[in-house]
C-alpha positions in Angstrom: 0.0 0.0 0.0 2.8 2.4 1.0 4.7 1.6 -2.2 1.6 2.4 -4.3 1.1 5.7 -2.5 4.8 6.7 -3.1 4.4 5.8 -6.7 1.2 7.8 -7.0 2.9 10.8 -5.4 6.1 10.6 -7.5 6.7 13.5 -9.8 5.9 12.9 -13.5 9.3 13.9 -14.8 8.5 12.7 -18.3 5.7 15.2 -18.7 7.3 18.3 -17.3 6.1 21.4 -19.2 8.4 22.2 -22.1 8.9 25.8 -21.1 9.9 24.8 -17.6 12.3 22.2 -18.9 13.8 24.8 -21.2 14.4 27.1 -18.3 16.2 24.4 -16.4 18.3 23.6 -19.4 19.3 27.2 -19.8 20.9 27.1 -16.4 23.0 24.0 -17.2 26.3 25.2 -18.5 27.9 21.9 -19.1 27.4 20.7 -22.7 27.9 17.1 -21.5 25.1 17.5 -19.0 22.8 19.1 -21.6 23.4 16.1 -23.9 22.5 13.8 -21.0 19.2 15.7 -20.4 18.1 14.9 -24.0 18.7 11.2 -23.3 16.4 11.0 -20.3 13.3 10.3 -22.3 11.6 11.0 -25.7 9.6 13.9 -24.4 12.7 15.6 -23.0 14.5 15.0 -26.2 11.6 16.6 -28.2 11.4 19.6 -25.9 15.1 20.3 -26.0 15.6 19.5 -29.7 15.8 23.1 -30.8 17.9 24.3 -27.8 21.3 25.6 -28.7 24.2 23.6 -27.4 27.1 26.0 -26.9 30.0 23.7 -27.6 33.5 24.9 -26.8 36.3 24.5 -29.2 37.1 20.8 -29.2 39.5 18.3 -30.5 37.9 15.8 -32.9 39.6 12.5 -32.0 39.5 9.2 -33.8 39.1 6.2 -31.6 38.5 2.7 -33.2 36.6 1.8 -36.3 34.0 4.5 -37.0 34.1 5.9 -33.4 35.1 9.6 -33.0 34.6 12.0 -30.1 34.7 15.6 -29.2 37.2 16.3 -26.5 36.9 19.4 -24.4 40.5 20.3 -23.3 39.4 22.9 -20.8 37.4 20.3 -18.8 39.6 17.4 -19.9 36.7 15.3 -20.8 34.9 13.7 -23.7 31.7 15.6 -24.4 30.1 13.1 -26.8 31.0 10.0 -28.8 29.8 9.6 -32.3 29.6 6.9 -35.0 31.0 8.6 -38.1 31.3 6.1 -40.9 31.0 9.0 -43.3 34.6 10.1 -42.6 36.1 6.6 -42.3 39.2 6.5 -44.6 39.0 10.3 -45.4 41.4 13.0 -44.4 39.7 15.8 -42.4 40.3 19.5 -41.7 38.4 21.3 -39.0 36.8 24.8 -38.7 35.2 27.1 -36.2 31.9 26.7 -38.0 31.0 23.2 -37.0 31.8 21.6 -40.4 34.7 19.5 -41.5 36.2 19.5 -45.0 37.0 15.9 -46.0 38.9 14.3 -48.8 38.6 10.7 -49.9 41.2 8.5 -51.6 39.5 9.3 -54.8 40.0 13.0 -54.2 36.3 13.7 -53.9 35.8 16.6 -51.5 32.9 17.1 -49.1 31.8 19.4 -46.4 30.5 17.4 -43.4 28.7 18.3 -40.2 29.5 15.6 -37.6 26.5 16.4 -35.5 23.7 16.7 -38.1 25.4 14.4 -40.6 24.7 16.9 -43.3 26.9 16.7 -46.4 27.6 19.3 -49.0 29.6 18.1 -52.1 32.4 20.0 -53.7 34.1 19.5 -57.0 36.6 16.7 -57.3 40.3 17.7 -57.0 41.2 15.0 -59.5 41.4 17.3 -62.5 44.1 19.3 -60.8 46.1 16.1 -60.3 47.5 17.0 -56.9 50.4 14.9 -56.0 50.0 16.2 -52.4 47.1 17.9 -50.6 48.4 20.0 -47.8 45.3 21.8 -46.5 41.6 22.5 -47.1 40.3 25.7 -45.5 36.7 26.6 -45.0 35.7 30.3 -44.9 32.2 30.1 -43.3 29.3 27.8 -42.7 27.6 26.6 -45.9 24.2 26.7 -44.2 23.5 30.5 -44.4 22.1 31.5 -47.7 23.7 34.9 -47.5 27.2 33.6 -46.5 30.0 33.6 -49.0 31.2 30.0 -48.4 34.5 29.3 -50.1 36.9 26.4 -49.6 40.6 27.0 -50.3 43.0 24.1 -51.2 46.8 24.2 -50.8 48.0 21.3 -53.0 50.8 19.7 -55.0 54.5 19.6 -54.2 54.7 23.3 -55.2 52.1 24.2 -52.6 49.8 25.8 -55.2 46.4 27.4 -54.4 42.9 26.9 -55.7 39.3 27.6 -54.5 35.8 26.4 -55.0 32.3 27.0 -53.7 29.5 24.6 -53.0 27.7 24.2 -56.3 30.7 24.8 -58.5 31.6 22.3 -61.2 35.3 22.6 -60.8 38.1 24.2 -58.8 39.6 27.5 -59.9 43.4 27.4 -59.6 45.2 30.7 -58.9 47.9 31.1 -61.4 51.5 32.3 -60.7 51.6 31.4 -57.1 53.4 28.7 -55.2 55.1 28.0 -51.9 51.9 28.8 -50.0 52.1 28.2 -46.3 48.6 29.2 -45.4 45.6 31.1 -46.9 42.4 32.7 -45.7 39.3 34.2 -47.2 39.0 37.6 -45.4 36.5 40.4 -46.1 35.8 39.3 -49.7 39.4 38.6 -50.8 41.8 35.6 -50.6 45.0 36.2 -48.8 47.8 33.8 -49.3 51.0 33.7 -47.2 54.1 32.3 -49.0 57.0 30.6 -47.4 59.1 33.7 -48.2 56.7 35.7 -45.9 55.1 37.7 -48.7 51.3 38.1 -48.5 49.4 38.1 -51.8 45.8 39.3 -52.0 43.3 38.3 -54.7 39.8 39.8 -55.2 36.9 39.8 -57.7 36.4 36.0 -57.3 33.2 36.1 -59.3 34.9 37.7 -62.3 38.4 37.7 -63.6 40.6 36.8 -60.7 43.0 39.7 -60.1 46.1 40.0 -57.9 45.1 43.2 -56.0 47.9 43.7 -53.5 51.3 42.3 -52.7 52.2 43.0 -49.1 55.9 43.1 -48.1 57.3 40.1 -46.2 58.1 39.9 -42.6 61.7 40.3 -41.6 64.1 37.5 -42.8 64.1 36.0 -39.3 60.6 34.7 -40.0 61.2 33.4 -43.5 61.6 29.7 -42.5 59.2 29.8 -39.5 55.8 28.3 -39.7 53.1 30.9 -40.5 49.3 30.8 -40.0 46.8 33.4 -41.0 43.7 34.1 -38.8 41.0 36.7 -38.2 41.3 38.4 -34.8 38.3 40.6 -34.1 38.1 41.8 -37.7 41.8 42.2 -38.2 44.0 40.0 -40.4 46.7 38.5 -38.2 49.6 36.1 -38.7 51.2 33.8 -36.1 54.8 32.9 -36.7 56.3 30.2 -34.6 59.4 28.0 -34.6 60.0 24.5 -33.4 60.4 25.7 -29.8 57.6 27.2 -27.8 57.9 30.7 -29.1 55.4 32.8 -31.0 55.2 36.2 -32.7 51.8 37.7 -33.6 51.5 40.4 -36.3 48.5 42.4 -37.4 48.3 43.7 -41.0 47.6 47.4 -41.4 45.6 47.6 -44.6 46.4 51.3 -45.2 50.2 51.3 -44.7 50.6 47.6 -45.9 52.7 47.0 -42.9 52.9 44.2 -40.4 52.7 45.5 -36.8 53.7 43.2 -34.0 51.1 42.9 -31.2 51.7 41.7 -27.7 48.3 40.7 -26.6 45.3 38.7 -28.0 43.0 40.7 -25.7 39.9 38.7 -24.6 40.5 36.1 -27.3 41.8 32.6 -27.5 43.9 31.3 -30.4 43.6 27.7 -31.5 46.7 26.9 -33.6 47.0 23.7 -35.6 48.3 22.2 -38.8 44.8 21.5 -40.0 42.9 24.5 -38.7 43.7 27.8 -37.0 41.2 30.3 -35.6 40.6 32.7 -32.8 37.4 33.0 -30.7 36.1 35.5 -28.1 36.9 33.6 -24.9 33.9 35.1 -23.1 31.6 33.2 -25.5 33.0 29.8 -24.5 33.3 29.0 -20.7 36.6 27.4 -20.0 38.5 29.2 -22.8 41.3 31.3 -21.3 41.7 34.8 -22.7 45.0 35.9 -24.2 46.1 32.3 -24.6 47.3 30.2 -27.4 46.3 26.5 -27.6 48.7 24.5 -29.7 50.1 21.0 -30.1 53.3 19.9 -28.5 54.5 16.3 -28.9 57.1 15.2 -26.4 56.7 11.4 -26.3 55.1 9.0 -28.8 53.0 7.6 -26.0 50.8 10.6 -25.7 49.8 13.9 -27.2 49.9 17.1 -25.2 48.2 20.4 -25.9 49.5 23.4 -24.1 47.6 26.6 -23.2 50.2 29.3 -23.2 49.5 32.8 -22.0 50.8 35.4 -24.5 52.4 38.1 -22.4 53.8 41.5 -23.1 57.5 42.0 -23.8 58.6 38.4 -23.1 57.5 34.8 -23.6 57.4 34.1 -19.9 54.3 32.0 -19.8 52.0 29.9 -17.6 51.5 26.4 -19.1 48.5 24.2 -18.6 49.2 20.7 -19.9 46.3 18.7 -21.1 47.3 15.1 -21.8 44.9 13.3 -24.1 44.7 9.5 -23.4 44.6 6.9 -24.8 45.0 8.1 -28.4 48.4 6.8 -29.9 50.8 9.0 -31.7 50.3 7.0 -34.9 46.8 8.4 -35.4 46.1 11.1 -37.9 46.6 14.7 -36.9 44.2 16.0 -34.3 41.6 18.5 -35.5 40.2 21.7 -33.9 36.5 22.2 -34.4 33.7 24.2 -32.7 30.8 21.7 -33.1 27.4 23.1 -34.2 24.3 21.4 -35.3 22.1 22.7 -38.1 19.3 23.3 -35.5 21.5 25.7 -33.7 21.6 28.1 -36.6 17.9 28.6 -37.1 
């Protein structure tokens, strides 16, 4: 009798009003806990289906078979595990827009959203006959109809450059440029950084492609250093680093065509990687440390370490936070930065 009374008086969690459940979800800041809420029952899943999950910048890690996961380095935990047969056997490049750019052994290129499983095809790279494919760079999400979504490809042993948009029939190679270290689509133009340190700007992508500006290179000391381009709060910036833990950050002055060294990232975090580099406003992502650079540093083959380094004025004295990612062996493909976003988030 007592058991039946307790059962009768038990709250009906499955039928909580949707607006009340939404209010509760809005106060849960952990993405992992929000995902768990959707797994309680079908009614909760339905009520929370359109709720935005504010994923932090994550590592996309490959486990075994088709298994992948998003790893939050600030909390040092796996947020969600996914079955992704769609990228099995394909090389992947990340982005801050929630999409991967993937390339299969047949050189067929796709945009792929790991959460929604949406796919956007791109032209095959096969006509360009690239002996090597160094990098694929996504400019923006392909979901917004008003976005100018462009993918840049650094390819061949000469490190040539080409671009394509979803819906194009073929890639457009950019002539008379080689030795490209990195490239970015920034404010309607393509900027390419050569190994010499020179920056070339191309505009009028819908018409006759023209070389608009050649910016002078950095000092010779940076010629053989690794260089990455990124957007920092609407400014075109370049990170130059060597094999040791040392960085120089430069901002391009569009009027003087001069690179000015900066000594702070402000309230931003920089995620630096061989397959994707981007900066985010740290206030938008709990756990991201402002004025910090997140980058890969491999010391032993047994594990992979990411370091959060504070970028300080006048010196490279820094505070390190080591985040050791287990149990992913060194032999796996390069780790990928991504800010996961589902299609429902963008409505």
